[in-house]
DRENTI-995687 format. One record per residue (C-alpha): residue number from 1; residue in one letter; y, z, x. Coordinates in Angstrom, 1 decimal, padded with zeros to 4 digits. Last residue first. Layout:
% residues N
+-----+--------+--------+--------+--------+
| num | residu |  north |     up |   east |
+-----+--------+--------+--------+--------+
| NUM |      A |      Y |      Z |      X |
...
+-----+--------+--------+--------+--------+
This chain:
% residues 266
+-----+--------+--------+--------+--------+
| num | residu |  north |     up |   east |
+-----+--------+--------+--------+--------+
| 266 |      A | -082.3 | -020.6 |  017.5 |
| 265 |      T | -081.5 | -017.3 |  019.0 |
| 264 |      R | -081.2 | -018.6 |  022.2 |
| 263 |      R | -083.1 | -017.3 |  025.7 |
| 262 |      R | -086.2 | -018.5 |  024.7 |
| 261 |      L | -088.9 | -016.4 |  026.3 |
| 260 |      T | -092.4 | -018.3 |  026.7 |
| 259 |      A | -092.6 | -017.6 |  030.4 |
| 258 |      A | -092.0 | -014.6 |  030.9 |
| 257 |      G | -094.6 | -013.4 |  027.8 |
| 256 |      L | -096.8 | -016.3 |  029.6 |
| 255 |      G | -096.3 | -013.6 |  032.6 |
| 254 |      L | -096.9 | -010.7 |  030.8 |
| 253 |      V | -100.0 | -011.1 |  029.0 |
| 252 |      L | -101.3 | -012.4 |  033.1 |
| 251 |      V | -100.5 | -008.7 |  033.8 |
| 250 |      A | -102.0 | -007.4 |  031.3 |
| 249 |      C | -104.9 | -009.7 |  031.3 |
| 248 |      G | -105.2 | -007.9 |  035.0 |
| 247 |      A | -105.1 | -004.8 |  034.3 |
| 246 |      V | -107.7 | -005.0 |  031.2 |
| 245 |      I | -109.6 | -007.0 |  033.8 |
| 244 |      L | -109.5 | -004.8 |  036.4 |
| 243 |      V | -110.1 | -001.5 |  034.2 |
| 242 |      D | -113.3 | -003.8 |  033.3 |
| 241 |      R | -114.9 | -004.4 |  036.4 |
| 240 |      L | -114.2 | -001.2 |  038.0 |
| 239 |      F | -115.8 |  000.1 |  035.2 |
| 238 |      T | -119.0 | -002.2 |  035.3 |
| 237 |      A | -118.9 | -001.1 |  039.5 |
| 236 |      T | -119.4 |  003.1 |  037.8 |
| 235 |      M | -116.9 |  006.1 |  038.3 |
| 234 |      D | -119.2 |  009.1 |  038.3 |
| 233 |      T | -119.5 |  011.2 |  035.6 |
| 232 |      H | -121.4 |  008.5 |  033.5 |
| 231 |      H | -121.9 |  008.4 |  030.0 |
| 230 |      L | -118.7 |  008.9 |  028.2 |
| 229 |      V | -116.5 |  007.4 |  030.8 |
| 228 |      E | -119.0 |  004.2 |  030.9 |
| 227 |      N | -117.5 |  004.5 |  027.0 |
| 226 |      M | -113.8 |  003.9 |  028.2 |
| 225 |      G | -114.5 |  001.3 |  030.1 |
| 224 |      D | -116.7 | -001.0 |  027.7 |
| 223 |      V | -114.3 | -000.3 |  024.8 |
| 222 |      A | -111.0 | -001.7 |  027.0 |
| 221 |      Y | -113.3 | -004.6 |  028.4 |
| 220 |      S | -114.2 | -005.2 |  024.9 |
| 219 |      M | -109.9 | -005.4 |  024.4 |
| 218 |      P | -109.0 | -008.1 |  026.2 |
| 217 |      L | -111.2 | -010.2 |  024.1 |
| 216 |      V | -113.1 | -013.0 |  026.8 |
| 215 |      D | -116.7 | -011.8 |  026.5 |
| 214 |      S | -116.3 | -011.0 |  022.6 |
| 213 |      V | -116.0 | -015.1 |  022.1 |
| 212 |      A | -119.3 | -014.9 |  023.6 |
| 211 |      E | -120.4 | -012.1 |  021.0 |
| 210 |      L | -119.2 | -013.9 |  018.6 |
| 209 |      V | -121.3 | -017.0 |  019.2 |
| 208 |      P | -124.3 | -015.3 |  019.7 |
| 207 |      H | -124.2 | -013.4 |  016.5 |
| 206 |      M | -123.5 | -009.6 |  017.2 |
| 205 |      N | -126.4 | -007.2 |  018.6 |
| 204 |      A | -125.1 | -007.5 |  022.4 |
| 203 |      R | -121.6 | -006.3 |  021.0 |
| 202 |      A | -123.0 | -002.9 |  019.9 |
| 201 |      T | -121.5 | -002.2 |  016.4 |
| 200 |      F | -118.2 | -000.9 |  014.9 |
| 199 |      L | -116.0 | -000.7 |  018.3 |
| 198 |      G | -118.3 | -003.1 |  020.4 |
| 197 |      C | -114.4 | -004.9 |  020.3 |
| 196 |      L | -115.2 | -007.5 |  017.7 |
| 195 |      L | -113.6 | -006.3 |  014.6 |
| 194 |      L | -111.0 | -004.6 |  016.7 |
| 193 |      Q | -110.2 | -008.0 |  018.5 |
| 192 |      P | -110.0 | -009.5 |  015.3 |
| 191 |      F | -107.9 | -007.4 |  013.9 |
| 190 |      I | -105.4 | -007.4 |  016.9 |
| 189 |      V | -104.1 | -010.7 |  018.0 |
| 188 |      A | -103.6 | -012.2 |  014.3 |
| 187 |      P | -104.0 | -009.5 |  012.1 |
| 186 |      M | -101.3 | -007.9 |  013.8 |
| 185 |      F | -098.9 | -011.6 |  014.2 |
| 184 |      Q | -098.2 | -010.9 |  010.8 |
| 183 |      V | -095.9 | -007.9 |  012.1 |
| 182 |      A | -094.1 | -009.9 |  014.3 |
| 181 |      Q | -093.2 | -011.8 |  011.2 |
| 180 |      F | -092.0 | -009.2 |  009.1 |
| 179 |      E | -089.8 | -008.2 |  012.0 |
| 178 |      S | -088.6 | -011.6 |  012.0 |
| 177 |      A | -088.5 | -015.0 |  013.3 |
| 176 |      A | -091.5 | -014.4 |  015.4 |
| 175 |      F | -092.9 | -016.4 |  018.8 |
| 174 |      A | -091.1 | -015.2 |  021.2 |
| 173 |      S | -092.6 | -011.6 |  020.3 |
| 172 |      V | -095.8 | -013.0 |  020.3 |
| 171 |      F | -095.5 | -012.4 |  024.3 |
| 170 |      L | -093.4 | -009.0 |  024.9 |
| 169 |      G | -096.1 | -007.1 |  022.0 |
| 168 |      L | -099.1 | -008.3 |  023.9 |
| 167 |      A | -097.2 | -006.9 |  026.9 |
| 166 |      T | -096.9 | -003.7 |  025.5 |
| 165 |      G | -100.9 | -004.0 |  023.8 |
| 164 |      L | -101.9 | -004.1 |  027.5 |
| 163 |      L | -099.5 | -001.1 |  028.8 |
| 162 |      A | -101.4 |  001.0 |  025.8 |
| 161 |      D | -104.7 |  000.0 |  027.2 |
| 160 |      L | -103.8 |  000.7 |  030.9 |
| 159 |      L | -102.7 |  003.7 |  030.1 |
| 158 |      A | -105.4 |  004.8 |  028.0 |
| 157 |      V | -108.2 |  003.5 |  030.7 |
| 156 |      L | -106.6 |  005.9 |  033.0 |
| 155 |      L | -106.3 |  008.7 |  031.5 |
| 154 |      L | -110.1 |  008.0 |  030.9 |
| 153 |      L | -110.4 |  008.3 |  034.2 |
| 152 |      W | -108.9 |  010.9 |  034.9 |
| 151 |      P | -110.7 |  012.5 |  032.7 |
| 150 |      S | -113.9 |  012.4 |  034.2 |
| 149 |      G | -117.2 |  011.3 |  033.4 |
| 148 |      T | -119.4 |  013.1 |  030.9 |
| 147 |      V | -117.4 |  012.7 |  028.0 |
| 146 |      D | -117.4 |  015.1 |  024.9 |
| 145 |      L | -114.1 |  015.4 |  022.9 |
| 144 |      D | -113.2 |  019.1 |  021.9 |
| 143 |      L | -110.3 |  018.3 |  019.7 |
| 142 |      L | -108.2 |  020.5 |  021.8 |
| 141 |      W | -108.8 |  019.9 |  024.8 |
| 140 |      L | -110.1 |  016.7 |  025.4 |
| 139 |      A | -108.8 |  014.5 |  022.8 |
| 138 |      L | -105.5 |  016.3 |  022.9 |
| 137 |      G | -104.9 |  015.8 |  026.3 |
| 136 |      T | -106.2 |  012.2 |  026.4 |
| 135 |      A | -103.4 |  011.6 |  023.4 |
| 134 |      L | -100.7 |  013.3 |  025.1 |
| 133 |      A | -101.1 |  011.3 |  028.8 |
| 132 |      S | -101.9 |  008.3 |  027.0 |
| 131 |      Q | -097.8 |  008.7 |  025.9 |
| 130 |      V | -096.5 |  009.9 |  028.4 |
| 129 |      I | -097.8 |  007.2 |  030.5 |
| 128 |      A | -096.9 |  004.9 |  027.2 |
| 127 |      L | -093.8 |  006.1 |  027.5 |
| 126 |      A | -093.2 |  004.6 |  031.1 |
| 125 |      G | -094.9 |  001.5 |  030.7 |
| 124 |      F | -092.6 |  001.0 |  027.9 |
| 123 |      A | -089.7 |  001.3 |  029.8 |
| 122 |      L | -091.8 | -001.1 |  032.7 |
| 121 |      A | -092.9 | -003.6 |  030.6 |
| 120 |      Y | -089.0 | -003.5 |  029.0 |
| 119 |      G | -087.3 | -004.1 |  032.6 |
| 118 |      A | -090.4 | -006.2 |  033.9 |
| 117 |      I | -090.2 | -008.9 |  031.2 |
| 116 |      L | -086.1 | -008.7 |  031.5 |
| 115 |      D | -086.5 | -009.3 |  035.5 |
| 114 |      G | -088.6 | -012.3 |  034.9 |
| 113 |      K | -086.7 | -013.3 |  032.2 |
| 112 |      G | -084.0 | -013.8 |  034.6 |
| 111 |      L | -080.8 | -012.3 |  034.8 |
| 110 |      P | -077.5 | -013.7 |  036.8 |
| 109 |      L | -075.7 | -013.1 |  033.4 |
| 108 |      A | -076.5 | -015.2 |  030.5 |
| 107 |      L | -079.7 | -013.6 |  030.1 |
| 106 |      L | -078.5 | -010.5 |  028.8 |
| 105 |      R | -076.1 | -011.9 |  026.1 |
| 104 |      E | -078.9 | -014.4 |  024.4 |
| 103 |      L | -081.0 | -011.5 |  024.4 |
| 102 |      T | -078.4 | -009.1 |  023.1 |
| 101 |      G | -078.0 | -011.8 |  020.2 |
| 100 |      S | -079.2 | -009.1 |  017.4 |
|  99 |      T | -082.1 | -011.7 |  016.7 |
|  98 |      R | -082.8 | -011.7 |  020.0 |
|  97 |      E | -082.7 | -007.4 |  020.4 |
|  96 |      R | -084.5 | -007.1 |  017.3 |
|  95 |      L | -087.7 | -009.6 |  018.9 |
|  94 |      T | -087.9 | -007.5 |  021.8 |
|  93 |      A | -088.1 | -004.5 |  019.6 |
|  92 |      I | -090.2 | -005.6 |  017.2 |
|  91 |      S | -093.0 | -006.7 |  019.7 |
|  90 |      T | -092.7 | -003.3 |  021.4 |
|  89 |      V | -093.2 | -001.3 |  018.6 |
|  88 |      L | -096.2 | -003.1 |  017.0 |
|  87 |      F | -098.1 | -003.4 |  020.7 |
|  86 |      M | -097.1 | -000.4 |  021.7 |
|  85 |      T | -098.8 |  001.2 |  018.4 |
|  84 |      I | -102.3 | -001.1 |  018.8 |
|  83 |      L | -103.1 | -000.7 |  022.4 |
|  82 |      P | -102.3 |  003.7 |  021.6 |
|  81 |      F | -104.5 |  003.8 |  019.3 |
|  80 |      I | -107.5 |  001.2 |  020.7 |
|  79 |      G | -107.5 |  003.5 |  024.3 |
|  78 |      L | -108.4 |  007.2 |  022.4 |
|  77 |      L | -110.1 |  005.0 |  020.0 |
|  76 |      S | -113.1 |  004.3 |  022.0 |
|  75 |      A | -112.9 |  008.1 |  023.4 |
|  74 |      G | -113.5 |  009.2 |  020.0 |
|  73 |      I | -115.9 |  007.0 |  019.3 |
|  72 |      N | -119.1 |  008.3 |  020.4 |
|  71 |      D | -117.6 |  012.3 |  020.6 |
|  70 |      F | -116.6 |  011.9 |  016.8 |
|  69 |      T | -119.7 |  010.5 |  015.9 |
|  68 |      R | -121.2 |  014.0 |  018.4 |
|  67 |      P | -118.8 |  016.5 |  016.3 |
|  66 |      S | -121.0 |  014.9 |  012.5 |
|  65 |      S | -119.7 |  018.0 |  010.0 |
|  64 |      D | -115.5 |  017.3 |  011.2 |
|  63 |      F | -116.1 |  013.5 |  011.7 |
|  62 |      V | -113.3 |  013.4 |  008.8 |
|  61 |      Y | -111.6 |  015.5 |  010.7 |
|  60 |      R | -111.5 |  014.1 |  013.8 |
|  59 |      L | -110.1 |  011.3 |  012.7 |
|  58 |      L | -107.1 |  012.4 |  011.7 |
|  57 |      V | -106.4 |  014.9 |  014.3 |
|  56 |      L | -106.9 |  011.1 |  016.6 |
|  55 |      M | -104.8 |  009.4 |  014.4 |
|  54 |      L | -102.0 |  012.2 |  014.7 |
|  53 |      C | -102.6 |  012.2 |  018.0 |
|  52 |      P | -101.8 |  008.0 |  018.2 |
|  51 |      V | -098.7 |  008.2 |  015.6 |
|  50 |      L | -096.7 |  010.9 |  018.1 |
|  49 |      L | -096.5 |  009.5 |  020.9 |
|  48 |      M | -095.5 |  005.3 |  019.9 |
|  47 |      L | -094.8 |  006.4 |  016.2 |
|  46 |      A | -092.4 |  008.7 |  017.1 |
|  45 |      I | -090.2 |  007.3 |  020.1 |
|  44 |      T | -089.8 |  004.5 |  017.0 |
|  43 |      R | -089.1 |  007.1 |  014.2 |
|  42 |      P | -086.3 |  008.6 |  016.7 |
|  41 |      D | -083.7 |  005.6 |  017.7 |
|  40 |      H | -081.3 |  006.9 |  020.1 |
|  39 |      R | -083.3 |  007.6 |  022.9 |
|  38 |      L | -085.2 |  004.2 |  022.3 |
|  37 |      Q | -081.8 |  002.9 |  023.3 |
|  36 |      R | -080.9 |  004.6 |  026.5 |
|  35 |      L | -084.5 |  003.8 |  027.6 |
|  34 |      V | -084.0 |  000.3 |  026.8 |
|  33 |      R | -080.9 | -000.1 |  029.3 |
|  32 |      A | -082.6 |  002.1 |  031.9 |
|  31 |      A | -085.3 | -000.2 |  032.0 |
|  30 |      T | -082.9 | -003.5 |  032.5 |
|  29 |      A | -081.1 | -001.4 |  035.4 |
|  28 |      T | -084.6 | -000.9 |  036.9 |
|  27 |      T | -086.0 | -004.9 |  037.1 |
|  26 |      R | -081.9 | -006.0 |  037.8 |
|  25 |      A | -082.2 | -003.3 |  041.2 |
|  24 |      A | -086.1 | -004.5 |  041.3 |
|  23 |      S | -084.9 | -008.6 |  041.5 |
|  22 |      L | -087.3 | -010.6 |  040.3 |
|  21 |      A | -086.1 | -014.3 |  042.3 |
|  20 |      R | -085.2 | -016.5 |  039.1 |
|  19 |      S | -081.2 | -016.3 |  039.0 |
|  18 |      P | -079.3 | -016.6 |  036.1 |
|  17 |      T | -077.4 | -019.4 |  036.5 |
|  16 |      Q | -074.1 | -019.6 |  034.6 |
|  15 |      A | -072.6 | -018.9 |  038.4 |
|  14 |      H | -074.3 | -021.3 |  039.9 |
|  13 |      H | -073.3 | -023.8 |  037.6 |
|  12 |      H | -069.6 | -023.3 |  037.9 |
|  11 |      A | -069.8 | -023.6 |  041.6 |
|  10 |      Q | -071.5 | -026.7 |  041.0 |
|   9 |      G | -068.7 | -027.8 |  038.4 |
|   8 |      T | -065.9 | -026.5 |  041.6 |
|   7 |      T | -068.1 | -028.8 |  043.6 |
|   6 |      T | -068.1 | -031.0 |  041.6 |
|   5 |      T | -064.2 | -031.4 |  040.5 |
|   4 |      T | -063.1 | -030.9 |  044.6 |
|   3 |      S | -065.4 | -034.2 |  045.0 |
|   2 |      S | -063.7 | -035.7 |  043.0 |
|   1 |      M | -060.0 | -034.7 |  043.7 |
+-----+--------+--------+--------+--------+
C-alpha cells in the first residue's frame, strides 16, 4: 500500500513538474500564442513597428538644414530606437502575462521556463525583423541616410539591437510588480546606456571612469557597430567584434531571464 502510494505520488509529481529540456514544439507553440495575442493589440504593434520610423522621420527634419548631422547620428539611432521600443513593449507584455495569471497557468503545464522565454524571444524577434527592415529601408531610401557600408550590415545591427531590447525587457519584467514599475526600469536600464554609448560624444573623450563603464554596456557596441558600417565599405574586425558582443549579451540576458522567471504572481 505504501509503495503504491509512493509510486502514485511520484507520478503525480512528475506530471506537475514542467519539463526542463528546451523543446522546439513548445517554444514555437508559445511564440504562435504570443503573436495571436499581439494581432489583436494594434496599439502595441504600432508602437513596435511605426514609432521608430516616425522618430527617424522627425530626426531627419530636425536636422533639415544640416544633412551631415543626420548622417552622423542617424545610423546610431537606427539601432537605438528599436532597442528602446522592444524593451518597453516586451517588459510590459510579459508582466501583463504574470499579473493576469496566464504565466502561472502556462508554467503549470509541461512548459519549462526556457520554453516560455524562448517562445517570447522568437515571437518578438519576428516582429523585430519587420521593425528593423522598415526602419532601415526608410532611413536609406526615403530619408537618404548616407552610409559607406552595406545596407545588409546596417540591418543586421538594427536587428541585433532590437533582439537585445527584447532580451532586456524579458529580464527586467521579472522584477516589476506592475506596468508602471516596468516603465520605471527604463531610466535605470536604458538611459545610462544612452548617455554613455558614444552617441553624444566619443567614448574616448569621457572621464576614464565613465569610459570604463561604457565598455561593459551593450548599447556601446551597438553604436560602434553602426558607426563601422557608416564609415567602412567592408566588414571590419571591429564590426564583427561589436555584433558578436551584442548577440552574446542578448543570449546571456535571455538566459538570466529564464533563470529569474517567477512561477507565481505573488
